[in-house]
C-alpha positions as CSV (number, residue, x, y, z in Angstrom):
1,X,-18.6,-20.4,-39.6
2,X,-19.5,-19.6,-35.9
3,X,-16.9,-18.4,-33.5
4,X,-15.2,-21.3,-31.7
5,X,-14.2,-21.2,-28.0
6,X,-11.3,-23.4,-27.0
7,X,-8.5,-23.5,-24.4
8,X,-5.5,-21.4,-25.3
9,X,-2.2,-23.2,-26.0
10,X,1.4,-21.8,-25.9
11,X,1.1,-21.5,-29.7
12,X,-1.5,-18.9,-29.2
13,X,0.7,-16.6,-27.2
14,X,1.4,-14.0,-29.9
15,X,-2.3,-13.8,-30.9
16,X,-3.4,-13.6,-27.2
17,X,-1.0,-10.7,-26.7
18,X,-2.2,-8.9,-29.9
19,X,-5.8,-9.1,-28.6
20,X,-4.8,-7.8,-25.2
21,X,-2.7,-4.9,-26.6
22,X,-5.2,-3.8,-29.3
23,X,-8.2,-3.9,-26.9
24,X,-6.5,-1.9,-24.2
25,X,-5.2,0.7,-26.6
26,X,-8.6,1.1,-28.2
27,X,-10.9,0.9,-25.1
28,X,-8.6,2.2,-22.3
29,X,-6.7,5.1,-23.9
30,X,-6.8,7.0,-20.6
31,X,-4.6,4.4,-18.9
32,X,-0.9,5.3,-18.4
33,X,1.5,3.0,-20.2
34,X,3.3,0.9,-17.7
35,X,4.6,-1.9,-19.9
36,X,5.8,-1.9,-23.5
37,X,4.1,-4.1,-26.1
38,X,7.2,-6.4,-26.0
39,X,6.9,-6.7,-22.2
40,X,3.2,-7.6,-22.5
41,X,4.0,-10.3,-25.2
42,X,6.7,-11.7,-22.9
43,X,4.3,-11.8,-19.9
44,X,1.6,-13.5,-21.9
45,X,4.0,-16.2,-23.2
46,X,5.9,-16.8,-20.0
47,X,3.4,-16.2,-17.2
48,X,-0.2,-15.6,-18.2
49,X,-0.7,-18.7,-20.3
50,X,0.9,-20.8,-17.6
51,X,-0.8,-19.3,-14.5
52,X,-4.3,-18.7,-15.9
53,X,-6.9,-20.9,-17.5
54,X,-7.1,-19.1,-20.8
55,X,-9.9,-19.5,-23.3
56,X,-9.7,-18.0,-26.7
57,X,-12.4,-17.2,-29.2
58,X,-11.5,-18.1,-32.7
59,X,-13.2,-16.6,-35.8
60,X,-12.0,-18.0,-39.2
61,X,-8.7,-19.3,-37.7
62,X,-8.0,-16.0,-36.0
63,X,-8.0,-15.4,-32.2
64,X,-10.4,-12.5,-31.7
65,X,-11.1,-12.8,-27.9
66,X,-9.5,-14.0,-24.7
67,X,-10.6,-14.8,-21.2
68,X,-8.2,-15.7,-18.4
69,X,-9.3,-17.1,-15.0
70,X,-7.5,-18.3,-11.9
71,X,-8.6,-19.8,-8.6
72,X,-6.9,-18.5,-5.4
73,X,-7.8,-18.7,-1.7
74,X,-11.3,-19.9,-2.3
75,X,-12.1,-17.3,-4.9
76,X,-12.4,-17.6,-8.7
77,X,-10.9,-14.6,-10.5
78,X,-11.4,-13.3,-14.0
79,X,-8.1,-11.6,-14.8
80,X,-8.6,-10.9,-18.5
81,X,-11.5,-10.5,-20.9
82,X,-10.5,-8.7,-24.1
83,X,-11.8,-8.7,-27.6
84,X,-10.3,-7.3,-30.8
85,X,-12.2,-4.0,-31.3
86,X,-13.6,-5.3,-34.6
87,X,-15.4,-8.1,-32.8
88,X,-17.0,-6.2,-29.9
89,X,-20.8,-6.2,-29.9
90,X,-21.2,-9.6,-31.5
91,X,-21.9,-11.6,-28.3
92,X,-18.4,-13.1,-28.2
93,X,-17.6,-11.6,-24.8
94,X,-20.9,-12.8,-23.4
95,X,-20.1,-16.3,-24.7
96,X,-16.7,-16.3,-23.2
97,X,-18.0,-15.1,-19.8
98,X,-21.0,-17.4,-19.8
99,X,-18.8,-20.4,-20.5
100,X,-16.3,-19.4,-17.8
101,X,-19.1,-18.8,-15.2
102,X,-20.6,-22.3,-15.9
103,X,-17.4,-23.8,-14.6
104,X,-16.1,-21.4,-12.0
105,X,-17.0,-22.0,-8.3
106,X,-18.5,-18.9,-6.6
107,X,-17.6,-16.3,-5.6
108,X,-16.2,-15.0,-8.9
109,X,-14.4,-11.6,-8.7
110,X,-12.8,-9.2,-11.1
111,X,-11.3,-5.8,-11.2
112,X,-12.5,-3.1,-13.6
113,X,-11.3,0.5,-14.0
114,X,-14.0,2.9,-12.8
115,X,-13.7,4.9,-16.0
116,X,-14.4,1.8,-18.2
117,X,-18.2,2.4,-18.3
118,X,-18.8,-0.1,-21.2
119,X,-17.1,-3.0,-19.3
120,X,-18.9,-2.1,-16.1
121,X,-22.3,-2.2,-17.8
122,X,-21.3,-5.5,-19.4
123,X,-20.4,-7.1,-16.1
124,X,-23.4,-5.7,-14.3
125,X,-25.7,-7.1,-17.0
126,X,-24.1,-10.5,-16.2
127,X,-24.9,-10.3,-12.5
128,X,-21.7,-8.9,-11.1
129,X,-22.1,-6.4,-8.3
130,X,-19.6,-3.7,-7.3
131,X,-18.3,-4.4,-3.8
132,X,-15.3,-2.1,-3.4
133,X,-14.2,1.1,-5.1
134,X,-10.5,2.2,-4.8
135,X,-8.4,5.2,-5.8
136,X,-6.1,3.0,-7.8
137,X,-3.1,3.2,-5.5
138,X,-2.8,-0.6,-5.5
139,X,-2.9,-1.2,-9.2
140,X,0.0,-0.7,-11.7
141,X,-1.7,2.1,-13.5
142,X,-2.6,4.0,-10.4
143,X,-6.1,4.5,-11.9
144,X,-9.3,4.2,-9.8
145,X,-10.9,0.8,-10.0
146,X,-13.8,-1.2,-8.8
147,X,-13.9,-4.8,-7.4
148,X,-16.9,-6.8,-8.8
149,X,-18.3,-10.0,-7.4
150,X,-20.7,-12.6,-8.5
151,X,-21.8,-14.6,-5.4
């Protein structure tokens, strides 16, 4: 059965949090821990699912990927794009991003950690261009990041 993309619901909160947590722990081990897993679960359930348009990728009734977007001040933002580590490299992230980009008004922006080379290659393959590099002083993790934009 192919992976299904659908809007997230409040019933998906625990699964969305699991994808977020597992992906970050696997692919971003260099980030300092600024929130506990329980704080992340609470944020997903009470804020992220309400404030972001969240799409989930479902494989065999299991949420395996998430993408959260938001529109603010004339800019479309991608705030989250995470996959379970076991599902990376299967085209699911590209499907999530392609579907989002088909609906989002331009420009579309996102932040990515500079050290996250795999994600940076992924976004650049999809047409995003780096427009600003920072030392990380303005993000929670205090880790150098890069602002990407698709015009």
